C-alpha angles and dihedrals in degrees: 000000000000118000093247091054091047092052090051096049094045090052092049093054097040097048092084096039111041122357092190090063089049088060090046089063089067089054089051089050090056091046091051091050091056093046091047092051090054093039089236085129125034114249093244093053133076135194088236086077092060094075136035111248094203121053114231124222112191121202111200137174144096131303115289093018090121099251095134093044090052091051093048092049092047093050095040090230138088098252102144126044114241134207144095096282127079111270109165121031094193141054113278116211112202122197139165124275129178088217114095121248131022122299122194119207132179122262093255087074088067094049093058101040116091095203092069126082083226094067106143090002088148088078090056092048090050089053090051094047117008091187093059119058096158104116090184090071091065109028141039132175128225121188115204135184100229126133090216089065096057110120097007144070128221126203123198115201124219115251099265097204100079100026117122088207091051099129094050092045092050089055091049088050090064090055092047092051088054090052095046127098091199131017124199113194112194124209124192108234091201092070123069111250098241091064097038093048094057124100107337100035090040086061095045093048092046092052092047092047093053095044116113091229101043092155088075089069119093120194113212124193101203132194091027088158091073097063109018123103131189094272105029108058094102090044093056093046090046092052091055092045090053090048089054093046089054086058090054098260106150099155138042129076125275122213137180120210142149140193105268094198091060099038122109122193132186093184115064092197092055090046091053093047096047092044091053090050092045094048091049095049095040091052089050091050092050090047089054090051092049092047090055090060091049094046091050092052090052092048091052095054093038089055089067090062092042093053093043090052090048089057093045090051090048096052098073091048090048091048090050091053091047091050090052090048091049092050093051093046091050088053090053090048091049091054090048091050091050091049092048094047092047092051092049092049090051091051092048091052088055086062095232120177119271092249092054092046092052091048092048091047091052092049092047091049091051091049091048092051091049091050090047094056093041091050090047091054094046092047092048092051093047093050093043091058090064093054109094099186112084098213092048092046092048092049093047091050090049093050093048099050115139095260096045117104105243093195095062101034097091090049093051091051094050097039117141090230093059093046091047091055091052092046089051090054091050090052090047090054089053090049089054090052090052090051091049088052090054093045097050095039089053090048091050091048092051091052092048090053094049109103117237125242 
């Protein structure tokens, strides 16, 4: 996808969800233009590809662990079918749509859409299983009109236990955990932990344990109402925590919840206690989800400053290389000029006719120009080999092409106008952060002022 098309599609999708990020796309466009002019970034690439614009919250676990019920409750709509039997045998990506209702699309829609972290995921699937390039076997997309989805994407995993594609899906899970900003792993409190921890959950826990950002993983003991009694809630939670610790889990939060609409209690005191625990943990989970959206927005606008500073820091090194190139090329030209002058003097001393002298001078000049451009190309290639950083090497090669003026190249790179444009983008990034501060502080204030039920 060309940068212009990517800008357009990002704007279309962001318009409903976060207008500040829509404006940030114009800043990325300016940043890309600078990087393209210096060849620090290929023309077909854009810095908008260097970061995911929608945070991803993955919801993983086995069948009947309550994943779909949690999603439906969070969205306020029946999006996912629920029950003890297998329903979906693939990952379901759920994103916001301004159109009412729920629309289901094939997985190929994810592969071609730049707003998703799964953009070009077909290549990853091909690496996992070269014999299977059908992305629709593993992924599907659902678009939902829910305010809670604005600015974020949810993904509901299939229940791995009964899936005939289980091994392949478990491998994809590792990739999805890498992509995710937040991972919710659901356990079914109705099943004893030795059985539930085998196979599938062993894999999920192992992946989460070994992940470099394990704090982004939340462990959720669901349907606690089915097995808790007045005096054993802490005991049940503690047993699961010990089971996780035996697997090496030393970080990540642990929560206990249940579906209030399905719960039945004989003891009012137990109901009150479990509801208090559930409300507290559910609020904490939703706060984590909301914080992911906020953190992602800050990372997107902060990335403008980061990339602009990268370019600013590269410019002096690029100018130094260009100055060295110019000095060496001038030395080659000086030697050529001396050789040309010496040859002409020799021909004059031979007292050749004026016509012959002019013809010889023209031929010698043409030869000197040819040698100049050949030497320029050889010198550029030799110096480029010693540059280890790809963007810097690409930019140096671009700035030393045969038709580029070597004398003015360092000055163009270090021009005050170019640096001023980058400094303006850095300031614009900081302005975006200030506006995000105002937006989220106002949002927090509005929620604090909203009376409770």
